[in-house]
Structure formats: C-alpha cells, structure tokens
SEDRENTOR-595194 format. One record per residue: y, z, x of N, C-alpha, C in turn; residue number from 1. Coordinates in nm, 3 decimals, padded with zeros to 5 digits. Example, Ala and Ser with C-alpha at 12.3 -4.5 7.8 and 13.67 -1.06 7.14 Angstrom:
2
PT     n.c2     n.c3     n.c1    ca.c2    ca.c3    ca.c1     c.c2     c.c3     c.c1   nr
PT  -00.569   00.780   01.319  -00.450   00.780   01.230  -00.330   00.780   01.320    1
PT  -00.225   00.708   01.285  -00.106   00.714   01.367   00.003   00.787   01.290    2
END
This chain:
188
PT     n.c2     n.c3     n.c1    ca.c2    ca.c3    ca.c1     c.c2     c.c3     c.c1   nr
PT   01.684   02.709   09.847   01.680   02.685   09.716   01.780   02.568   09.675    1
PT   01.907   02.577   09.721   02.002   02.475   09.692   01.972   02.337   09.748    2
PT   01.902   02.342   09.865   01.875   02.210   09.924   01.753   02.144   09.841    3
PT   01.660   02.223   09.796   01.560   02.172   09.710   01.612   02.124   09.583    4
PT   01.704   02.192   09.521   01.766   02.147   09.402   01.851   02.022   09.416    5
PT   01.910   02.024   09.534   01.990   01.902   09.564   01.911   01.772   09.575    6
PT   01.784   01.789   09.650   01.695   01.689   09.671   01.621   01.633   09.537    7
PT   01.585   01.750   09.461   01.539   01.713   09.326   01.637   01.636   09.247    8
PT   01.770   01.680   09.241   01.862   01.609   09.160   01.884   01.472   09.210    9
PT   01.889   01.448   09.342   01.914   01.318   09.399   01.790   01.229   09.352   10
PT   01.668   01.280   09.358   01.534   01.202   09.320   01.548   01.171   09.175   11
PT   01.584   01.272   09.089   01.593   01.231   08.947   01.706   01.128   08.935   12
PT   01.827   01.146   08.986   01.927   01.045   08.966   01.881   00.906   08.995   13
PT   01.824   00.898   09.122   01.775   00.770   09.161   01.658   00.716   09.069   14
PT   01.561   00.796   09.021   01.462   00.743   08.944   01.516   00.706   08.811   15
PT   01.602   00.792   08.749   01.668   00.755   08.627   01.747   00.615   08.629   16
PT   01.819   00.604   08.739   01.892   00.489   08.758   01.804   00.366   08.773   17
PT   01.692   00.379   08.833   01.602   00.266   08.868   01.514   00.240   08.734   18
PT   01.457   00.340   08.681   01.353   00.312   08.566   01.397   00.306   08.442   19
PT   01.526   00.371   08.410   01.570   00.383   08.266   01.642   00.241   08.231   20
PT   01.619   00.204   08.103   01.681   00.090   08.064   01.766   00.135   07.937   21
PT   01.879   00.064   07.921   01.961   00.100   07.823   01.895   00.082   07.676   22
PT   01.921   00.174   07.587   01.860   00.172   07.454   01.887   00.057   07.379   23
PT   01.814  -00.002   07.309   01.848  -00.110   07.216   01.941  -00.071   07.107   24
PT   02.032  -00.162   07.075   02.122  -00.119   06.973   02.069  -00.087   06.854   25
PT   02.110   00.028   06.780   02.057   00.075   06.658   02.159   00.063   06.535   26
PT   02.122   00.007   06.437   02.196  -00.016   06.317   02.339  -00.001   06.336   27
PT   02.393  -00.111   06.392   02.533  -00.122   06.407   02.605  -00.045   06.524   28
PT   02.534   00.015   06.607   02.591   00.079   06.723   02.534   00.005   06.845   29
PT   02.617  -00.078   06.897   02.567  -00.153   07.025   02.582  -00.072   07.152   30
PT   02.491  -00.112   07.253   02.494  -00.050   07.377   02.634  -00.026   07.432   31
PT   02.719  -00.128   07.424   02.850  -00.125   07.465   02.942  -00.003   07.421   32
PT   02.903   00.053   07.301   02.989   00.150   07.237   02.950   00.287   07.287   33
PT   02.842   00.294   07.363   02.797   00.425   07.437   02.831   00.422   07.583   34
PT   02.827   00.550   07.647   02.842   00.559   07.784   02.750   00.469   07.863   35
PT   02.809   00.420   07.978   02.732   00.318   08.058   02.713   00.377   08.195   36
PT   02.634   00.310   08.271   02.615   00.358   08.403   02.745   00.374   08.494   37
PT   02.834   00.287   08.474   02.972   00.292   08.541   03.041   00.418   08.504   38
PT   03.014   00.475   08.381   03.090   00.606   08.350   03.003   00.739   08.405   39
PT   02.881   00.710   08.441   02.795   00.815   08.475   02.756   00.812   08.627   40
PT   02.847   00.776   08.710   02.810   00.765   08.853   02.698   00.670   08.892   41
PT   02.671   00.568   08.814   02.580   00.475   08.851   02.446   00.495   08.769   42
PT   02.427   00.604   08.704   02.310   00.652   08.634   02.300   00.572   08.503   43
PT   02.191   00.495   08.463   02.185   00.441   08.340   02.130   00.522   08.237   44
PT   02.205   00.544   08.136   02.155   00.648   08.030   02.016   00.592   07.959   45
PT   01.940   00.682   07.908   01.817   00.639   07.828   01.839   00.685   07.688   46
PT   01.756   00.616   07.586   01.759   00.671   07.453   01.698   00.791   07.439   47
PT   01.748   00.869   07.353   01.697   00.997   07.304   01.592   00.975   07.204   48
PT   01.497   01.068   07.186   01.404   01.052   07.086   01.411   01.172   06.988   49
PT   01.340   01.185   06.883   01.349   01.296   06.800   01.352   01.435   06.851   50
PT   01.270   01.459   06.964   01.262   01.579   07.020   01.370   01.609   07.115   51
PT   01.458   01.521   07.173   01.568   01.542   07.248   01.700   01.580   07.183   52
PT   01.741   01.701   07.230   01.872   01.753   07.186   01.891   01.768   07.031   53
PT   01.786   01.817   06.969   01.795   01.806   06.814   01.908   01.892   06.764   54
PT   01.944   02.011   06.836   02.048   02.100   06.798   02.188   02.029   06.810   55
PT   02.201   01.918   06.870   02.330   01.860   06.914   02.345   01.721   06.848   56
PT   02.237   01.681   06.775   02.257   01.539   06.732   02.239   01.552   06.574   57
PT   02.348   01.587   06.508   02.489   01.627   06.551   02.477   01.791   06.579   58
PT   02.591   01.843   06.633   02.597   01.984   06.640   02.604   02.049   06.503   59
PT   02.526   02.161   06.483   02.511   02.228   06.358   02.505   02.378   06.396   60
PT   02.625   02.439   06.410   02.627   02.576   06.457   02.550   02.649   06.341   61
PT   02.460   02.739   06.389   02.400   02.836   06.292   02.327   02.760   06.172   62
PT   02.296   02.633   06.199   02.217   02.551   06.106   02.306   02.495   05.992   63
PT   02.437   02.498   06.016   02.528   02.464   05.915   02.500   02.315   05.862   64
PT   02.533   02.293   05.736   02.523   02.163   05.694   02.641   02.089   05.719   65
PT   02.622   01.952   05.763   02.731   01.882   05.798   02.706   01.739   05.720   66
PT   02.818   01.661   05.706   02.795   01.540   05.639   02.710   01.449   05.716   67
PT   02.607   01.372   05.645   02.525   01.272   05.706   02.597   01.150   05.749   68
PT   02.580   01.105   05.868   02.642   00.979   05.911   02.585   00.845   05.841   69
PT   02.662   00.735   05.856   02.608   00.622   05.803   02.518   00.562   05.888   70
PT   02.541   00.589   06.030   02.434   00.550   06.130   02.468   00.641   06.255   71
PT   02.378   00.657   06.339   02.396   00.732   06.461   02.313   00.691   06.566   72
PT   02.337   00.733   06.689   02.248   00.701   06.811   02.285   00.794   06.916   73
PT   02.197   00.827   07.011   02.226   00.910   07.109   02.158   00.868   07.252   74
PT   02.222   00.885   07.358   02.163   00.866   07.491   02.175   00.982   07.577   75
PT   02.100   00.982   07.681   02.106   01.115   07.765   02.084   01.056   07.915   76
PT   02.139   01.143   08.018   02.120   01.107   08.152   02.124   01.251   08.240   77
PT   02.072   01.229   08.363   02.092   01.331   08.447   02.176   01.294   08.557   78
PT   02.305   01.346   08.577   02.392   01.294   08.670   02.416   01.390   08.790   79
PT   02.482   01.340   08.883   02.512   01.425   09.005   02.644   01.477   08.985   80
PT   02.673   01.623   08.999   02.811   01.664   08.999   02.818   01.755   09.114   81
PT   02.893   01.720   09.223   02.898   01.792   09.331   02.776   01.832   09.402   82
PT   02.678   01.744   09.405   02.547   01.758   09.466   02.443   01.840   09.392   83
PT   02.483   01.861   09.263   02.382   01.934   09.177   02.361   01.857   09.050   84
PT   02.244   01.862   08.992   02.221   01.780   08.871   02.286   01.835   08.751   85
PT   02.331   01.763   08.654   02.375   01.808   08.528   02.307   01.720   08.417   86
PT   02.255   01.782   08.315   02.196   01.704   08.211   02.306   01.669   08.098   87
PT   02.321   01.549   08.066   02.430   01.508   07.982   02.374   01.427   07.863   88
PT   02.439   01.451   07.748   02.390   01.382   07.630   02.514   01.333   07.554   89
PT   02.506   01.214   07.502   02.615   01.153   07.414   02.551   01.124   07.281   90
PT   02.615   01.157   07.175   02.575   01.146   07.045   02.685   01.073   06.976   91
PT   02.668   00.964   06.920   02.775   00.867   06.849   02.726   00.856   06.708   92
PT   02.813   00.891   06.613   02.777   00.870   06.475   02.897   00.816   06.400   93
PT   02.866   00.721   06.312   02.967   00.648   06.229   02.966   00.715   06.086   94
PT   03.074   00.766   06.047   03.090   00.845   05.918   03.180   00.764   05.814   95
PT   03.155   00.785   05.693   03.244   00.735   05.588   03.396   00.807   05.621   96
PT   03.375   00.942   05.642   03.489   01.029   05.675   03.481   01.110   05.791   97
PT   03.509   01.059   05.907   03.495   01.138   06.028   03.578   01.264   06.030   98
PT   03.698   01.265   05.974   03.767   01.395   05.966   03.705   01.501   05.891   99
PT   03.625   01.465   05.787   03.557   01.559   05.705   03.447   01.628   05.788  100
PT   03.376   01.549   05.866   03.280   01.609   05.970   03.343   01.706   06.060  101
PT   03.458   01.670   06.108   03.526   01.762   06.216   03.573   01.897   06.136  102
PT   03.620   01.891   06.020   03.671   02.012   05.939   03.542   02.094   05.916  103
PT   03.435   02.037   05.879   03.311   02.130   05.859   03.252   02.187   05.981  104
PT   03.258   02.112   06.089   03.220   02.164   06.221   03.316   02.283   06.250  105
PT   03.441   02.272   06.244   03.532   02.379   06.283   03.498   02.515   06.203  106
PT   03.473   02.485   06.077   03.439   02.596   05.985   03.311   02.669   06.008  107
PT   03.226   02.582   06.048   03.085   02.625   06.097   03.092   02.721   06.208  108
PT   03.173   02.669   06.312   03.180   02.747   06.439   03.237   02.892   06.408  109
PT   03.328   02.889   06.315   03.398   03.019   06.280   03.312   03.116   06.251  110
PT   03.206   03.095   06.181   03.111   03.196   06.134   02.985   03.208   06.226  111
PT   02.974   03.147   06.341   02.869   03.150   06.423   02.876   03.215   06.550  112
PT   02.809   03.327   06.583   02.822   03.416   06.704   02.794   03.327   06.826  113
PT   02.695   03.239   06.816   02.646   03.176   06.938   02.739   03.047   06.990  114
PT   02.838   03.014   06.888   02.928   02.901   06.917   03.079   02.955   06.914  115
PT   03.154   02.899   07.011   03.293   02.922   07.018   03.361   02.797   07.040  116
PT   03.493   02.796   06.975   03.580   02.679   07.012   03.646   02.728   07.148  117
PT   03.642   02.635   07.243   03.715   02.670   07.368   03.850   02.608   07.376  118
PT   03.855   02.476   07.316   03.989   02.412   07.310   03.993   02.329   07.186  119
PT   04.101   02.329   07.118   04.122   02.243   06.990   04.245   02.176   06.997  120
PT   04.234   02.039   06.952   04.358   01.960   06.927   04.327   01.880   06.802  121
PT   04.416   01.810   06.755   04.396   01.716   06.632   04.293   01.612   06.679  122
PT   04.188   01.617   06.593   04.077   01.520   06.610   03.990   01.544   06.723  123
PT   03.991   01.658   06.796   03.922   01.684   06.918   03.877   01.835   06.932  124
PT   03.772   01.873   06.985   03.720   02.002   07.001   03.644   02.016   07.128  125
PT   03.646   02.131   07.199   03.554   02.142   07.301   03.484   02.291   07.263  126
PT   03.357   02.271   07.257   03.278   02.398   07.208   03.198   02.457   07.312  127
PT   03.170   02.586   07.317   03.073   02.650   07.398   02.962   02.701   07.313  128
PT   02.829   02.661   07.346   02.718   02.709   07.277   02.631   02.792   07.371  129
PT   02.621   02.917   07.338   02.546   03.026   07.417   02.411   03.053   07.367  130
PT   02.316   03.043   07.464   02.180   03.067   07.423   02.121   03.161   07.527  131
PT   02.026   03.237   07.480   01.955   03.343   07.571   01.805   03.321   07.561  132
PT   01.735   03.335   07.687   01.603   03.328   07.688   01.553   03.395   07.809  133
PT   01.433   03.434   07.830   01.363   03.480   07.945   01.321   03.374   08.037  134
PT   01.342   03.383   08.165   01.306   03.277   08.270   01.257   03.367   08.395  135
PT   01.129   03.347   08.417   01.081   03.412   08.541   01.100   03.562   08.532  136
PT   01.082   03.624   08.417   01.104   03.767   08.404   01.238   03.821   08.391  137
PT   01.345   03.735   08.390   01.479   03.766   08.376   01.540   03.699   08.255  138
PT   01.628   03.784   08.190   01.702   03.719   08.067   01.810   03.638   08.118  139
PT   01.817   03.514   08.077   01.917   03.419   08.101   02.021   03.395   07.999  140
PT   02.142   03.393   08.021   02.247   03.362   07.925   02.307   03.221   07.964  141
PT   02.273   03.126   07.895   02.328   02.976   07.925   02.433   02.925   07.829  142
PT   02.522   02.858   07.892   02.633   02.802   07.823   02.620   02.637   07.834  143
PT   02.628   02.576   07.718   02.626   02.437   07.696   02.766   02.398   07.648  144
PT   02.835   02.309   07.714   02.967   02.261   07.649   02.962   02.143   07.591  145
PT   03.016   02.135   07.485   03.001   02.024   07.381   03.146   01.987   07.350  146
PT   03.186   01.855   07.386   03.331   01.799   07.366   03.304   01.698   07.252  147
PT   03.382   01.721   07.144   03.373   01.634   07.019   03.509   01.580   06.984  148
PT   03.493   01.445   06.963   03.632   01.377   06.912   03.610   01.271   06.812  149
PT   03.699   01.246   06.749   03.713   01.140   06.633   03.760   01.014   06.716  150
PT   03.702   00.890   06.671   03.746   00.764   06.712   03.733   00.672   06.590  151
PT   03.840   00.680   06.506   03.827   00.607   06.380   03.726   00.672   06.290  152
PT   03.631   00.588   06.250   03.525   00.638   06.173   03.408   00.703   06.241  153
PT   03.425   00.696   06.369   03.304   00.742   06.460   03.340   00.888   06.504  154
PT   03.235   00.966   06.515   03.257   01.096   06.567   03.165   01.088   06.711  155
PT   03.228   01.130   06.814   03.174   01.123   06.953   03.153   01.249   06.999  156
PT   03.010   01.284   07.056   02.985   01.414   07.101   02.927   01.395   07.248  157
PT   02.992   01.463   07.340   02.930   01.470   07.478   02.908   01.603   07.517  158
PT   02.779   01.642   07.553   02.726   01.765   07.589   02.700   01.774   07.728  159
PT   02.737   01.877   07.804   02.688   01.914   07.938   02.618   02.034   07.928  160
PT   02.473   02.018   07.954   02.383   02.119   07.936   02.361   02.198   08.077  161
PT   02.421   02.140   08.175   02.391   02.203   08.315   02.254   02.163   08.358  162
PT   02.185   02.251   08.429   02.070   02.225   08.477   01.962   02.353   08.492  163
PT   01.853   02.351   08.410   01.761   02.452   08.421   01.851   02.583   08.375  164
PT   01.876   02.677   08.456   01.948   02.803   08.422   02.084   02.797   08.454  165
PT   02.139   02.686   08.514   02.276   02.675   08.544   02.354   02.615   08.424  166
PT   02.485   02.685   08.402   02.558   02.649   08.279   02.605   02.501   08.293  167
PT   02.648   02.450   08.178   02.716   02.319   08.177   02.855   02.349   08.223  168
PT   02.933   02.238   08.236   03.079   02.244   08.287   03.170   02.175   08.178  169
PT   03.261   02.253   08.117   03.342   02.192   08.017   03.430   02.078   08.059  170
PT   03.468   02.069   08.191   03.548   01.972   08.251   03.464   01.847   08.259  171
PT   03.336   01.859   08.288   03.255   01.727   08.299   03.241   01.671   08.166  172
PT   03.208   01.758   08.059   03.205   01.703   07.921   03.336   01.648   07.865  173
PT   03.446   01.704   07.894   03.576   01.657   07.848   03.604   01.522   07.919  174
PT   03.577   01.516   08.054   03.596   01.384   08.119   03.521   01.266   08.074  175
PT   03.381   01.308   08.045   03.309   01.202   07.992   03.342   01.169   07.851  176
PT   03.389   01.253   07.779   03.435   01.229   07.629   03.545   01.131   07.630  177
PT   03.633   01.125   07.734   03.740   01.024   07.734   03.685   00.887   07.748  178
PT   03.592   00.860   07.824   03.523   00.738   07.851   03.436   00.693   07.723  179
PT   03.373   00.802   07.660   03.305   00.785   07.533   03.389   00.750   07.421  180
PT   03.500   00.805   07.402   03.583   00.776   07.296   03.648   00.628   07.307  181
PT   03.678   00.597   07.429   03.719   00.453   07.459   03.623   00.349   07.428  182
PT   03.502   00.381   07.461   03.384   00.285   07.425   03.365   00.285   07.274  183
PT   03.359   00.401   07.217   03.340   00.408   07.064   03.457   00.337   06.988  184
PT   03.572   00.341   07.042   03.680   00.270   06.971   03.644   00.121   06.943  185
PT   03.553   00.062   07.017   03.521  -00.085   06.988   03.452  -00.081   06.858  186
PT   03.401   00.015   06.796   03.329   00.004   06.667   03.434  -00.012   06.558  187
PT   03.569   00.022   06.576   03.654   00.015   06.455   03.718  -00.129   06.449  188
END
C-alpha cells in the first residue's frame, strides 16, 4: 500500500511540476508574492478555482464572518514529504487592516469545536481543523493544519491537508509559512 502511495505521489508531483503553470497575477498580487516551485521542492503551484479549498480561502471557523480583503489569491500544489504526498494550499489576502482579520479569526476559533489554536504568537497562528467522514466503511478523523501570519497589510495562510485520509503536518505548514511571508512582504 505504501509503495503504491509513494509511486502515486511521485507521479502526481512529476505531472504537477511538468503540466502546471503559475497562475496569472490577480488584482495586484503578482506571482512572485506567492510560493514558488523553489519553495515547494520543485513543484510549480497551480491557481485554485472557486471549488478548491473554499473553507480555507479565507479560514472561517464555524462559518464565522471575517473582514473581506481588498484582493486575494490562492495557489495549491501536491508536494513530496518524506516519500508521501501532501496537499498544500496558500491563500494570500491584502486587507485594509490585517490585524483586525487575525483578531476576528482568533475569536472565531475560540467558539468553534472543530478548530483549535495549536500555537499563537503576535501576528501569527497555527490552527488545527478537525473533520470527520466515512471512508470505505470506516469513520475517519482528519486533521488539516493551517498556519496564518500577517505581513504588513497582507494575511498569509498556508494549509497542509495531508493526503486522502492521512493528516496534514503542522511543521510543514509552519515551514512553508516562513517562505510565504517572506514572499508576501514584497507587497508592502
């Protein structure tokens, strides 16, 4: 099973790296402000559409209302982490008041049983989002890790969803967030 998963992950990584093209810049957010192939182990991220990752663009624990951004953009990729695939998404939003967004997000997590703050620092959060569903006759409890930080007027979100029924990894989300914040800082 792990050999098949590894081969499938390698195939997806190769195909994504070969066939995906960077998303065209959207309303003031250039490609360079988002994660690049060099940040993702050689995999070129692809633009997300309206159906990709809607619960995390932006994160809205329990459907909480959060301030609308001036502009936003998201990319996704499947990367290789220790021989296994990980589904990664970056969401970048420019706000009039990025601090307000983070305050509302913290408050929303406090009242939402499926979301938990794993780590918190000034201008930065790591969240765990728990979902449950049935897969092949068994109930699955799945963890997605969401690292969020402020970079000036920008809010940067990096989510590691894991793969299929395997959990995401908070360390991967946090590591990629460092690169994402560095790139988003070019917007200021």
